[in-house]
C-alpha positions in Angstrom: 49.9 -142.6 55.5 52.9 -144.9 55.7 53.5 -148.4 57.0 56.5 -150.3 58.1 54.7 -153.7 58.2 54.4 -155.8 55.1 50.8 -157.1 54.7 50.7 -160.3 52.5 48.9 -160.0 49.2 45.3 -161.3 48.9 45.3 -164.0 46.2 42.0 -165.7 45.1 41.3 -168.1 42.2 38.1 -169.3 40.5 37.5 -171.4 37.3 34.6 -170.4 35.0 33.1 -172.5 32.3 33.7 -170.0 29.5 36.7 -168.8 27.5 39.0 -166.1 28.8 37.6 -163.5 26.3 34.2 -163.7 28.1 35.7 -163.4 31.6 37.9 -160.5 30.6 34.9 -158.8 29.0 33.0 -159.0 32.3 35.8 -156.9 34.0 36.0 -154.4 31.2 32.3 -153.8 30.1 30.4 -151.6 32.6 27.0 -153.3 31.6 28.3 -156.7 32.5 30.3 -155.5 35.6 27.1 -154.0 37.0 25.6 -157.5 37.2 28.2 -158.9 39.6 30.5 -156.3 41.0 28.7 -155.3 44.2 29.3 -158.0 46.9 26.1 -159.4 48.4 23.4 -156.7 48.5 25.8 -153.9 47.5 25.0 -152.6 44.0 27.7 -151.3 41.6 26.4 -148.2 39.9 27.7 -145.4 37.7 30.5 -147.6 36.4 33.0 -145.7 34.2 35.8 -147.6 32.4 38.4 -146.3 30.1 40.2 -149.6 29.6 43.6 -148.7 28.3 47.0 -148.2 30.0 46.7 -144.8 31.8 42.9 -144.8 31.5 40.8 -144.3 34.6 37.8 -146.2 36.0 35.4 -145.4 38.8 32.6 -147.3 40.5 29.9 -146.2 42.9 29.0 -148.8 45.5 25.4 -148.3 46.7 25.3 -149.8 50.2 22.3 -151.5 51.8 21.8 -148.4 54.0 21.5 -146.2 51.0 25.0 -144.6 51.4 27.5 -144.6 48.5 31.1 -145.5 48.6 33.3 -144.7 45.6 36.3 -146.6 44.3 38.5 -145.9 41.3 41.9 -145.9 39.9 44.2 -146.1 36.8 44.8 -149.0 34.5 48.4 -150.0 34.6 48.4 -153.0 32.3 45.8 -154.2 29.7 46.6 -157.4 27.9 43.4 -158.7 26.3 42.3 -161.4 27.3 45.2 -162.4 29.6 45.9 -159.7 32.2 44.4 -156.6 33.7 46.1 -154.5 36.4 45.0 -151.3 38.0 45.3 -149.2 41.1 42.5 -149.4 43.6 41.6 -146.4 45.8 38.6 -145.8 47.9 37.4 -142.2 48.4 37.6 -141.5 52.1 36.1 -138.7 54.2 39.6 -137.6 55.0 41.8 -137.5 51.9 44.8 -138.2 54.1 43.4 -141.7 54.6 43.3 -142.5 50.9 46.0 -144.7 49.3 46.4 -146.9 46.3 46.5 -150.7 46.4 47.2 -152.8 43.3 44.6 -155.1 41.8 45.8 -157.6 39.2 43.5 -160.1 37.3 45.1 -162.9 35.3 43.0 -165.0 32.9 44.3 -168.5 32.1 42.8 -170.7 29.4 42.2 -174.1 30.8 40.8 -176.0 27.8 37.9 -173.7 27.0 37.4 -172.8 30.7 39.1 -169.8 32.4 41.0 -169.8 35.6 40.9 -166.3 37.0 43.5 -165.4 39.6 42.9 -162.2 41.5 45.8 -160.6 43.3 45.1 -157.6 45.5 48.3 -156.2 47.0 49.9 -153.2 48.8 47.5 -153.0 51.7 48.7 -151.0 54.7 46.6 -153.0 57.2 45.7 -156.6 57.6 42.1 -155.8 58.5 41.7 -153.9 55.2 43.0 -156.9 53.3 40.7 -159.2 55.1 37.7 -156.9 54.5 38.5 -156.9 50.8 38.8 -160.7 50.9 35.2 -161.0 51.9 34.1 -158.6 49.2 36.2 -160.2 46.5 35.0 -163.7 47.4 31.4 -162.7 47.1 32.1 -160.9 43.8 33.9 -163.8 42.3 31.1 -166.1 43.3 28.5 -163.8 41.7 30.5 -163.5 38.5 29.3 -167.0 37.4 25.8 -165.6 37.0 27.0 -162.7 34.9 28.8 -165.0 32.4 
């Protein structure tokens, strides 16, 4: 699948009342991630994380209707507790429809609080980016309860 249209990156930001180490841990510890990672009524299950450059991760998303969607990728950058970057790829019914996007999380110390900036880039279609925006906004809101 190729695209000639550049889709702008999705960039979201939240500030949490804990130090960057705690927010970073939420994104790298499967037990913590399971508490917030599924948007809304979607539950993140079977979370595997090999958090190192070149390591892989995978997450099963159990949907409200009982179906499962799988997402995974490879860690490209791991700078504890400042930056985490990874490919993001959904398993599709037709493998020809699968492609990598790039997810980057930056953790900024704001006097004992953490500003988290999430950048999700390299989408081929605007509607895919917008669907991810809804999911990421819900996940970032739910993260507060997991911290």
